[in-house]
All heavy atoms as an XYZ file, in Angstrom:
771
protein
N       0.213    -79.571    -22.418
C       0.082    -78.185    -22.258
C      -1.229    -77.840    -21.545
O      -1.298    -76.933    -20.743
C       0.193    -77.474    -23.614
C       0.289    -76.020    -23.515
S       1.903    -75.621    -22.916
C       1.926    -73.904    -23.297
N      -2.288    -78.555    -21.897
C      -3.573    -78.350    -21.299
C      -3.584    -78.714    -19.820
O      -4.249    -78.076    -19.035
C      -4.630    -79.176    -22.019
C      -6.065    -78.875    -21.614
C      -6.585    -77.474    -21.885
O      -6.151    -76.949    -22.912
O      -7.348    -76.938    -21.070
N      -2.815    -79.690    -19.506
C      -2.693    -80.143    -18.120
C      -2.094    -79.123    -17.199
O      -2.506    -78.935    -16.005
C      -1.871    -81.441    -18.056
C      -1.927    -82.158    -16.724
C      -1.281    -83.524    -16.795
O      -1.502    -84.216    -17.691
O      -0.470    -83.741    -15.810
N      -1.100    -78.375    -17.640
C      -0.443    -77.311    -16.833
C      -1.471    -76.149    -16.649
O      -1.419    -75.487    -15.617
C       0.842    -76.796    -17.439
O       0.574    -76.468    -18.829
C       1.923    -77.740    -17.338
N      -2.265    -75.905    -17.601
C      -3.302    -74.834    -17.434
C      -4.275    -75.132    -16.330
O      -4.746    -74.290    -15.634
C      -3.971    -74.561    -18.754
N      -4.586    -76.430    -16.198
C      -5.520    -76.833    -15.130
C      -4.934    -76.623    -13.755
O      -5.634    -76.131    -12.852
C      -5.865    -78.334    -15.327
C      -6.653    -78.828    -14.144
C      -6.644    -78.504    -16.597
N      -3.661    -76.862    -13.572
C      -3.035    -76.698    -12.238
C      -2.619    -75.249    -11.961
O      -2.117    -74.952    -10.900
C      -1.777    -77.599    -12.155
C      -2.195    -79.058    -12.079
C      -2.155    -79.914    -13.078
C      -2.754    -79.750    -10.980
N      -2.657    -81.113    -12.715
C      -3.014    -81.076    -11.369
C      -3.045    -79.399     -9.673
C      -3.543    -82.006    -10.509
C      -3.596    -80.273     -8.824
C      -3.807    -81.587     -9.217
N      -2.814    -74.395    -12.911
C      -2.397    -73.001    -12.791
C      -3.361    -72.127    -12.095
O      -3.048    -71.030    -11.749
C      -1.998    -72.459    -14.161
C      -0.940    -71.320    -14.076
O      -0.251    -71.292    -13.107
N      -0.991    -70.500    -15.020
N      -4.571    -72.504    -11.918
C      -5.634    -71.695    -11.348
C      -6.165    -72.399    -10.035
O      -6.308    -73.585     -9.991
C      -6.792    -71.443    -12.290
C      -6.340    -70.744    -13.477
N      -5.909    -69.476    -13.528
C      -6.254    -71.137    -14.809
C      -5.626    -69.042    -14.717
N      -5.787    -70.053    -15.552
N      -6.407    -71.559     -9.072
C      -6.897    -72.120     -7.762
C      -8.245    -72.799     -7.889
O      -8.451    -73.819     -7.323
C      -7.032    -70.926     -6.768
C      -5.732    -70.447     -6.048
C      -5.998    -69.203     -5.227
C      -5.157    -71.537     -5.237
N      -9.149    -72.204     -8.626
C     -10.512    -72.774     -8.764
C     -10.445    -74.148     -9.338
O     -11.184    -75.105     -8.903
C     -11.378    -71.890     -9.514
N      -9.656    -74.302    -10.391
C      -9.558    -75.600    -11.023
C      -8.772    -76.583    -10.196
O      -9.025    -77.804    -10.250
C      -8.936    -75.460    -12.415
C      -9.818    -74.600    -13.351
C      -9.125    -74.223    -14.612
O      -7.922    -74.462    -14.661
O      -9.787    -73.620    -15.516
N      -7.796    -76.103     -9.452
C      -7.020    -76.971     -8.591
C      -7.835    -77.637     -7.482
O      -7.691    -78.868     -7.265
C      -5.797    -76.173     -8.023
C      -4.936    -76.989     -7.161
S      -3.580    -75.976     -6.612
C      -2.836    -77.029     -5.390
N      -8.687    -76.808     -6.885
C      -9.544    -77.351     -5.823
C     -10.894    -77.825     -6.247
O     -11.678    -78.328     -5.487
C      -9.637    -76.313     -4.704
C      -8.326    -76.063     -3.991
C      -7.705    -74.828     -4.233
C      -7.744    -77.010     -3.197
C      -6.502    -74.588     -3.571
C      -6.557    -76.753     -2.558
C      -5.934    -75.503     -2.750
N     -11.265    -77.590     -7.521
C     -12.439    -78.000     -8.145
C     -13.651    -77.416     -7.370
O     -14.585    -78.173     -6.987
C     -12.517    -79.499     -8.274
C     -13.624    -79.940     -9.231
O     -13.940    -79.067    -10.144
O     -14.161    -81.032     -9.080
N     -13.644    -76.113     -7.105
C     -14.735    -75.465     -6.379
C     -15.585    -74.646     -7.405
O     -14.993    -73.894     -8.179
C     -14.206    -74.519     -5.332
C     -13.423    -75.275     -4.256
S     -12.899    -74.059     -3.035
C     -11.973    -75.135     -1.954
N     -16.836    -74.780     -7.345
C     -17.680    -74.156     -8.279
C     -18.202    -72.731     -7.760
O     -18.709    -71.933     -8.510
C     -18.867    -74.961     -8.651
O     -19.591    -75.288     -7.447
C     -18.442    -76.208     -9.367
N     -18.032    -72.446     -6.467
C     -18.618    -71.256     -5.923
C     -17.579    -70.065     -5.925
O     -17.893    -69.029     -5.484
C     -19.058    -71.461     -4.435
C     -20.233    -72.439     -4.438
C     -17.922    -71.968     -3.609
N     -16.398    -70.319     -6.438
C     -15.387    -69.252     -6.437
C     -15.725    -68.224     -7.535
O     -16.256    -68.503     -8.574
C     -13.963    -69.849     -6.694
C     -13.464    -70.758     -5.623
C     -12.145    -71.397     -6.087
C     -13.305    -70.026     -4.359
N     -15.349    -66.978     -7.249
C     -15.613    -65.910     -8.176
C     -14.664    -65.952     -9.343
O     -13.659    -66.671     -9.325
C     -15.489    -64.531     -7.467
O     -14.132    -64.410     -7.039
C     -16.419    -64.465     -6.313
N     -14.971    -65.111    -10.368
C     -14.098    -65.018    -11.491
C     -12.730    -64.500    -11.141
O     -11.713    -64.903    -11.757
C     -14.753    -64.091    -12.576
C     -15.992    -64.720    -13.220
C     -16.524    -63.790    -14.253
O     -15.771    -62.956    -14.716
O     -17.690    -64.024    -14.571
N     -12.682    -63.602    -10.178
C     -11.399    -63.014     -9.787
C     -10.465    -64.080     -9.225
O      -9.306    -64.186     -9.555
C     -11.567    -61.975     -8.673
C     -10.244    -61.484     -8.181
C      -9.499    -60.508     -8.756
C      -9.562    -61.889     -6.983
N      -8.314    -60.343     -8.058
C      -8.333    -61.154     -6.944
C      -9.852    -62.817     -6.012
C      -7.427    -61.346     -5.920
C      -8.926    -63.002     -4.990
C      -7.716    -62.264     -4.963
N     -11.023    -64.986     -8.330
C     -10.237    -66.055     -7.820
C      -9.830    -67.095     -8.874
O      -8.747    -67.626     -8.794
C     -11.014    -66.728     -6.671
C     -10.222    -67.757     -5.823
C      -8.952    -67.074     -5.218
C     -11.088    -68.299     -4.731
N     -10.683    -67.270     -9.868
C     -10.297    -68.157    -10.972
C      -9.182    -67.610    -11.766
O      -8.411    -68.348    -12.348
C     -11.571    -68.424    -11.808
C     -12.614    -69.223    -11.117
C     -13.880    -69.411    -11.993
O     -13.970    -68.814    -13.051
N     -14.789    -70.204    -11.476
N      -9.049    -66.281    -11.792
C      -7.981    -65.694    -12.612
C      -6.627    -65.573    -11.831
O      -5.645    -65.162    -12.475
C      -8.412    -64.336    -13.090
O      -8.520    -63.453    -11.995
N      -6.613    -65.899    -10.582
C      -5.390    -65.760     -9.768
C      -4.431    -66.871    -10.193
O      -4.761    -68.036    -10.283
C      -5.706    -65.889     -8.262
C      -4.441    -66.016     -7.423
C      -6.543    -64.668     -7.823
N      -3.226    -66.491    -10.454
C      -2.181    -67.399    -10.883
C      -1.617    -68.104     -9.655
O      -1.262    -67.427     -8.653
C      -1.069    -66.670    -11.611
C      -0.078    -67.595    -12.243
O      -0.406    -68.686    -12.507
O       1.026    -67.099    -12.508
N      -1.588    -69.405     -9.671
C      -1.099    -70.152     -8.545
C       0.377    -69.907     -8.242
O       0.779    -69.832     -7.089
C      -1.302    -71.686     -8.876
C      -1.140    -72.549     -7.690
S      -2.322    -72.141     -6.432
C      -1.486    -72.745     -4.997
N       1.182    -69.686     -9.261
C       2.576    -69.346     -9.065
C       2.773    -68.056     -8.260
O       3.661    -67.945     -7.382
C       3.336    -69.351    -10.423
C       4.793    -69.302    -10.397
C       5.382    -70.514     -9.696
C       5.379    -69.165    -11.780
N       1.960    -67.076     -8.601
C       2.027    -65.808     -7.842
C       1.664    -66.011     -6.433
O       2.310    -65.386     -5.512
C       1.085    -64.784     -8.455
O       1.409    -64.549     -9.796
N       0.713    -66.819     -6.128
C       0.300    -67.059     -4.744
C       1.442    -67.800     -3.981
O       1.709    -67.444     -2.824
C      -0.999    -67.976     -4.742
C      -2.214    -67.275     -5.252
S      -2.744    -65.946     -4.199
C      -3.395    -66.795     -2.803
N       2.112    -68.744     -4.631
C       3.229    -69.448     -3.987
C       4.391    -68.486     -3.749
O       4.945    -68.490     -2.605
C       3.696    -70.599     -4.889
C       4.983    -71.233     -4.366
C       2.630    -71.651     -4.924
N       4.688    -67.595     -4.689
C       5.743    -66.628     -4.474
C       5.395    -65.661     -3.299
O       6.225    -65.310     -2.512
C       6.014    -65.806     -5.759
C       6.825    -66.532     -6.789
C       6.716    -66.280     -8.100
C       7.748    -67.475     -6.365
C       7.456    -66.893     -9.044
C       8.588    -68.131     -7.297
C       8.419    -67.871     -8.659
N       4.097    -65.216     -3.308
C       3.684    -64.298     -2.211
C       3.810    -65.040     -0.822
O       4.345    -64.438      0.108
C       2.281    -63.905     -2.442
C       1.735    -62.992     -1.364
C       2.163    -61.672     -1.293
C       0.847    -63.510     -0.456
C       1.631    -60.854     -0.242
C       0.347    -62.701      0.588
C       0.761    -61.348      0.625
N       3.353    -66.226     -0.766
C       3.441    -66.960      0.519
C       4.939    -67.191      0.949
O       5.230    -67.069      2.137
C       2.725    -68.322      0.395
N       5.729    -67.508     -0.014
C       7.184    -67.664      0.302
C       7.797    -66.364      0.750
O       8.636    -66.335      1.648
C       7.961    -68.258     -0.889
S       7.542    -69.940     -1.243
N       7.403    -65.239      0.110
C       7.954    -63.914      0.498
C       7.489    -63.582      1.918
O       8.295    -63.030      2.698
N       6.173    -63.845      2.236
C       5.757    -63.558      3.582
C       6.454    -64.399      4.623
O       6.926    -63.876      5.655
C       4.173    -63.785      3.661
C       3.680    -63.760      5.062
C       3.470    -62.718      2.789
N       6.649    -65.691      4.309
C       7.353    -66.546      5.302
C       8.804    -66.119      5.403
O       9.301    -66.069      6.561
C       7.301    -67.939      4.779
N       9.488    -65.744      4.359
C      10.846    -65.300      4.416
C      10.954    -64.028      5.215
O      11.858    -63.857      6.070
C      11.409    -65.104      3.032
C      12.863    -64.733      2.938
C      13.750    -65.856      3.492
C      13.273    -64.390      1.504
N      10.021    -63.044      4.996
C      10.024    -61.801      5.746
C       9.866    -62.077      7.236
O      10.527    -61.505      8.064
C       8.896    -60.923      5.224
C       8.788    -59.614      5.919
C       9.661    -58.554      5.663
C       7.850    -59.401      6.863
C       9.596    -57.391      6.325
C       7.696    -58.190      7.556
C       8.618    -57.172      7.217
N       8.971    -62.994      7.591
C       8.689    -63.329      8.993
C       9.935    -63.920      9.624
O      10.332    -63.511     10.722
C       7.560    -64.332      9.098
C       7.451    -64.894     10.470
C       6.845    -64.160     11.500
C       7.886    -66.210     10.757
C       6.744    -64.715     12.783
C       7.772    -66.712     12.011
C       7.217    -65.961     13.047
O       7.092    -66.484     14.292
N      10.605    -64.861      8.954
C      11.812    -65.459      9.480
C      12.951    -64.469      9.660
O      13.673    -64.525     10.664
C      12.243    -66.663      8.665
C      11.353    -67.859      8.767
C      10.875    -68.505      7.648
C      10.995    -68.315     10.020
C      10.021    -69.571      7.731
C      10.135    -69.417     10.151
C       9.629    -70.024      9.017
N      13.105    -63.595      8.700
C      14.185    -62.594      8.772
C      13.965    -61.653      9.883
O      14.853    -61.346     10.761
C      14.389    -61.841      7.426
C      15.195    -60.609      7.588
C      14.946    -62.787      6.403
N      12.712    -61.159     10.048
C      12.384    -60.207     11.104
C      12.459    -60.869     12.497
O      12.880    -60.262     13.449
C      10.970    -59.641     10.909
C      10.837    -58.682      9.793
S      11.916    -57.258     10.075
C      12.887    -57.281      8.601
N      12.066    -62.136     12.571
C      12.150    -62.887     13.817
C      13.641    -63.039     14.202
O      13.973    -62.858     15.441
C      11.479    -64.234     13.632
O      11.662    -64.993     14.822
N      14.462    -63.378     13.290
C      15.907    -63.523     13.557
C      16.495    -62.225     13.937
O      17.322    -62.141     14.889
C      16.598    -64.166     12.372
C      17.987    -64.610     12.642
S      18.026    -65.888     13.961
C      17.148    -67.218     13.179
N      16.106    -61.089     13.252
C      16.653    -59.814     13.612
C      16.302    -59.432     15.041
O      17.052    -58.864     15.823
C      16.194    -58.784     12.608
N      15.036    -59.691     15.388
C      14.562    -59.373     16.732
C      15.318    -60.239     17.831
O      15.722    -59.694     18.859
C      13.090    -59.613     16.901
C      12.421    -59.178     18.179
C      12.530    -57.701     18.334
C      10.931    -59.597     18.170
N      15.581    -61.494     17.525
C      16.339    -62.333     18.435
C      17.739    -61.794     18.660
O      18.278    -61.769     19.725
C      16.349    -63.751     17.945
C      15.022    -64.480     18.111
C      15.134    -65.862     17.497
N      13.832    -66.506     17.451
C      13.588    -67.604     17.999
N      14.494    -68.297     18.613
N      12.339    -68.140     17.961
N      18.364    -61.422     17.518
C      19.770    -60.937     17.580
C      19.768    -59.623     18.375
O      20.678    -59.401     19.232
C      20.311    -60.756     16.167
C      20.576    -62.120     15.516
C      21.618    -59.944     16.221
C      20.895    -62.009     14.094
N      18.850    -58.729     18.137
C      18.816    -57.442     18.816
C      18.511    -57.664     20.331
O      19.172    -57.021     21.190
C      17.761    -56.519     18.278
C      18.097    -55.953     16.916
S      16.736    -55.057     16.150
C      16.294    -53.925     17.458
N      17.701    -58.583     20.675
C      17.414    -58.848     22.139
C      18.618    -59.510     22.792
O      18.909    -59.262     23.946
C      16.092    -59.714     22.295
O      16.351    -60.959     21.711
N      19.371    -60.317     21.997
C      20.558    -60.936     22.603
C      21.669    -59.906     22.879
O      22.446    -60.004     23.780
C      21.078    -62.028     21.683
C      20.293    -63.394     21.736
C      20.820    -64.335     20.673
C      20.353    -64.030     23.114
N      21.767    -58.957     21.965
C      22.845    -57.922     22.069
C      22.459    -56.762     22.956
O      23.360    -55.955     23.286
C      23.151    -57.383     20.679
C      23.773    -58.384     19.672
C      23.991    -57.755     18.360
C      25.082    -58.936     20.251
N      21.192    -56.654     23.424
C      20.846    -55.434     24.171
C      21.568    -55.336     25.499
O      22.220    -54.330     25.793
C      19.313    -55.438     24.384
C      18.865    -54.303     25.192
C      18.760    -53.030     24.630
C      18.470    -54.461     26.523
C      18.369    -51.923     25.403
C      18.079    -53.360     27.288
C      17.993    -52.148     26.693
N      21.408    -56.324     26.347
C      22.020    -56.247     27.720
C      23.525    -56.212     27.700
O      24.169    -55.468     28.482
C      21.468    -57.310     28.596
C      20.065    -57.021     28.994
C      18.939    -57.715     28.645
C      19.633    -55.867     29.784
N      17.795    -57.094     29.204
C      18.214    -55.954     29.866
C      20.228    -54.777     30.365
C      17.446    -55.042     30.526
C      19.501    -53.880     31.019
C      18.105    -53.991     31.086
N      24.192    -57.015     26.906
C      25.672    -56.857     26.843
C      26.084    -55.457     26.393
O      27.068    -54.925     26.952
C      26.087    -57.897     25.803
C      25.035    -58.902     25.826
C      23.792    -58.214     26.123
N      25.369    -54.865     25.514
C      25.687    -53.465     25.097
C      25.480    -52.518     26.243
O      26.284    -51.613     26.432
C      24.794    -53.058     23.878
O      24.958    -54.031     22.847
C      25.149    -51.703     23.380
N      24.395    -52.710     26.978
C      24.140    -51.795     28.116
C      25.240    -51.945     29.127
O      25.731    -50.940     29.675
C      22.753    -52.143     28.746
C      22.587    -51.425     30.085
C      21.644    -51.770     27.761
N      25.676    -53.148     29.419
C      26.720    -53.419     30.430
C      28.035    -52.769     29.928
O      28.704    -52.138     30.719
C      26.872    -54.918     30.649
C      28.140    -55.161     31.465
C      25.647    -55.459     31.377
N      28.357    -52.961     28.626
C      29.665    -52.402     28.155
C      29.634    -50.895     28.209
O      30.635    -50.275     28.606
C      29.901    -52.913     26.707
C      30.265    -54.429     26.755
C      31.029    -52.157     26.031
C      30.299    -55.091     25.414
N      28.517    -50.303     27.722
C      28.442    -48.820     27.787
C      28.452    -48.354     29.192
O      29.152    -47.351     29.571
C      27.137    -48.336     27.100
C      27.258    -48.636     25.609
C      26.885    -46.861     27.397
C      26.007    -48.295     24.833
N      27.834    -49.051     30.115
C      27.874    -48.690     31.515
C      29.273    -48.760     32.100
O      29.712    -47.866     32.828
N      29.966    -49.826     31.766
C      31.358    -49.960     32.247
C      32.262    -48.874     31.671
O      33.140    -48.301     32.387
C      31.914    -51.334     31.908
C      31.307    -52.488     32.679
C      31.830    -53.835     32.090
C      31.585    -52.378     34.165
N      32.060    -48.544     30.429
C      32.917    -47.471     29.838
C      32.615    -46.127     30.437
O      33.541    -45.368     30.746
C      32.676    -47.458     28.319
C      33.263    -48.653     27.507
C      32.870    -48.540     26.045
C      34.762    -48.696     27.636
N      31.365    -45.763     30.602
C      31.025    -44.447     31.081
C      31.275    -44.310     32.558
O      31.702    -43.246     33.033
C      29.573    -44.126     30.766
C      29.363    -43.693     29.324
C      28.402    -44.193     28.554
C      30.185    -42.725     28.783
C      28.196    -43.753     27.280
C      29.993    -42.274     27.521
C      29.014    -42.824     26.749
N      30.955    -45.299     33.374
C      31.052    -45.160     34.810
C      32.443    -45.369     35.353
O      32.669    -45.354     36.538
C      30.020    -46.086     35.483
C      28.615    -45.545     35.389
C      27.759    -46.048     34.454
C      28.227    -44.502     36.178
C      26.473    -45.562     34.313
C      26.926    -43.996     36.067
C      26.056    -44.530     35.154
N      33.420    -45.557     34.483
C      34.781    -45.576     34.939
C      35.233    -44.135     35.312
O      36.107    -43.947     36.152
C      35.729    -46.089     33.819
C      35.609    -47.618     33.741
C      36.419    -48.135     32.554
N      37.801    -47.652     32.547
C      38.669    -47.949     31.649
N      38.327    -48.705     30.635
N      39.879    -47.486     31.653
N      34.527    -43.185     34.733
C      34.781    -41.743     35.054
C      33.905    -41.383     36.276
O      32.705    -41.387     36.125
C      34.526    -40.878     33.816
C      34.941    -39.489     34.082
O      35.198    -39.042     35.187
N      34.921    -38.719     33.045
N      34.494    -41.058     37.426
C      33.726    -40.807     38.604
C      32.863    -39.567     38.531
O      31.752    -39.504     39.024
C      34.571    -40.693     39.893
C      35.250    -42.044     40.206
O      34.646    -43.066     39.870
O      36.362    -42.055     40.810
N      33.398    -38.549     37.859
C      32.594    -37.306     37.816
C      31.376    -37.509     36.907
O      30.293    -36.965     37.183
C      33.486    -36.178     37.266
O      33.893    -36.492     35.921
N      31.476    -38.343     35.859
C      30.324    -38.622     35.023
C      29.304    -39.468     35.749
O      28.112    -39.176     35.684
C      30.787    -39.355     33.738
C      29.624    -39.608     32.795
C      29.151    -38.589     31.967
C      29.086    -40.873     32.727
C      28.110    -38.818     31.127
C      28.038    -41.126     31.900
C      27.528    -40.117     31.067
N      29.781    -40.374     36.526
C      28.849    -41.238     37.311
C      28.122    -40.347     38.338
O      26.918    -40.518     38.566
C      29.619    -42.348     38.045
N      28.841    -39.460     39.000
C      28.184    -38.589     39.960
C      27.125    -37.654     39.251
O      26.057    -37.424     39.790
C      29.206    -37.713     40.660
N      27.498    -37.154     38.109
C      26.529    -36.315     37.316
C      25.294    -37.038     36.945
O      24.162    -36.558     37.125
C      27.234    -35.768     36.083
C      26.346    -34.919     35.121
C      26.015    -33.630     35.827
C      27.075    -34.652     33.843
N      25.523    -38.262     36.416
C      24.315    -39.086     36.066
C      23.491    -39.433     37.276
O      22.251    -39.333     37.237
C      24.759    -40.331     35.307
C      23.613    -41.311     35.137
C      25.378    -39.974     34.027
N      24.091    -39.828     38.367
C      23.357    -40.183     39.625
C      22.557    -38.956     40.135
O      21.434    -39.099     40.575
C      24.331    -40.631     40.665
O      24.988    -41.804     40.218
N      23.218    -37.771     40.105
C      22.511    -36.546     40.571
C      21.353    -36.215     39.674
O      20.294    -35.834     40.182
C      23.598    -35.412     40.619
C      22.990    -34.172     41.292
C      22.703    -34.451     42.788
O      23.396    -35.212     43.436
O      21.706    -33.832     43.261
N      21.527    -36.363     38.375
C      20.405    -36.046     37.415
C      19.271    -37.013     37.644
O      18.102    -36.602     37.632
C      20.931    -36.126     35.989
O      22.080    -35.254     35.830
C      19.901    -35.741     34.978
N      19.576    -38.285     37.752
C      18.487    -39.288     37.943
C      17.776    -39.005     39.306
O      16.511    -39.085     39.312
C      19.089    -40.725     37.965
C      18.080    -41.758     38.476
C      19.588    -41.078     36.605
N      18.469    -38.649     40.307
C      17.888    -38.352     41.615
C      16.975    -37.137     41.508
O      15.857    -37.107     41.976
C      19.007    -38.074     42.674
C      18.473    -37.812     43.988
C      19.630    -37.568     45.004
C      19.161    -37.205     46.344
N      20.237    -36.898     47.220
N      17.443    -36.079     40.803
C      16.651    -34.846     40.698
C      15.380    -35.121     39.862
O      14.314    -34.648     40.213
C      17.480    -33.775     39.964
C      16.822    -32.412     40.023
C      17.731    -31.347     39.402
N      18.020    -31.574     38.012
C      19.214    -31.741     37.482
N      20.286    -31.614     38.250
N      19.419    -31.963     36.204
N      15.505    -35.854     38.744
C      14.366    -36.173     37.943
C      13.326    -37.010     38.672
O      12.157    -36.783     38.619
C      14.783    -36.892     36.657
C      13.612    -37.470     35.909
C      15.563    -35.898     35.752
N      13.779    -37.983     39.435
C      12.852    -38.858     40.186
C      12.152    -38.090     41.278
O      10.984    -38.239     41.533
C      13.580    -40.068     40.741
O      14.594    -39.702     41.626
N      12.897    -37.171     41.966
C      12.278    -36.323     43.007
C      11.229    -35.390     42.438
O      10.123    -35.199     42.941
C      13.336    -35.516     43.774
C      14.152    -36.399     44.713
C      15.307    -35.565     45.318
O      15.543    -34.405     44.864
O      16.016    -36.108     46.185
N      11.522    -34.839     41.235
C      10.543    -33.982     40.576
C       9.356    -34.723     40.143
O       8.168    -34.285     40.290
C      11.250    -33.319     39.326
O      12.382    -32.650     39.730
C      10.250    -32.372     38.606
N       9.516    -35.960     39.596
C       8.372    -36.764     39.233
C       7.520    -37.172     40.404
O       6.305    -37.170     40.312
C       8.909    -38.058     38.517
N       8.151    -37.508     41.543
C       7.379    -37.828     42.716
C       6.602    -36.649     43.242
O       5.458    -36.788     43.686
C       8.319    -38.377     43.806
C       8.842    -39.845     43.638
C       9.756    -40.191     44.683
C       7.631    -40.799     43.630
N       7.152    -35.451     43.180
C       6.447    -34.300     43.612
C       5.252    -33.965     42.717
O       4.248    -33.514     43.179
C       7.385    -33.034     43.607
C       8.040    -32.813     44.957
C       8.814    -31.479     44.962
N      10.151    -31.848     44.618
C      10.914    -31.213     43.741
N      10.433    -30.151     43.048
N      12.099    -31.630     43.456
N       5.382    -34.296     41.421
C       4.256    -34.103     40.499
C       3.144    -35.107     40.714
O       2.009    -34.845     40.555
C       4.756    -34.144     39.066
C       5.651    -32.982     38.693
C       4.920    -31.702     38.584
O       3.711    -31.651     38.268
O       5.491    -30.650     38.951
N       3.526    -36.347     41.058
C       2.584    -37.391     41.136
C       1.916    -37.393     42.485
O       0.637    -37.491     42.571
C       3.261    -38.766     40.927
C       3.770    -38.908     39.471
C       2.353    -39.906     41.218
C       4.666    -40.077     39.217
N       2.664    -37.307     43.600
C       2.111    -37.359     44.890
C       1.678    -35.998     45.372
O       2.369    -34.973     45.133
C       3.166    -37.975     45.915
C       3.638    -39.349     45.565
C       4.745    -39.719     46.608
C       2.498    -40.289     45.721
N       0.576    -35.912     46.070
C       0.073    -34.594     46.556
C       0.966    -34.119     47.695
O       1.587    -34.928     48.348
C      -1.359    -34.896     47.058
C      -1.366    -36.360     47.308
C      -0.370    -36.988     46.368
N       1.007    -32.805     47.879
C       1.817    -32.218     48.944
C       1.195    -32.611     50.324
O      -0.044    -32.578     50.444
C       1.853    -30.714     48.784
N       2.024    -32.898     51.311
C       1.510    -33.291     52.590
C       1.574    -32.185     53.607
O       2.495    -31.448     53.660
C       2.308    -34.505     53.092
C       2.082    -35.721     52.202
C       2.858    -36.958     52.652
O       3.364    -36.953     53.793
N       2.922    -37.950     51.892
């Protein structure tokens, strides 16, 4: 029983005498759980980002194909983009 108490604290595990009382009271099991939680969170978020980046362009292409099958919608979008870009250029570039 005494042996498990020795391995349960960071200060006793590494045998460091300069550690503070707070670090001596830190439970090693809590630190392991925290580190595992951080690693799991990182892997899940990394995988989610990879999946989202893989699905982005196919989604754009599918939505584009669905919407631009309608010629009037394509003309409306093209006209709106042209008008917005002309307005932006007029705002950015000085009048000649």
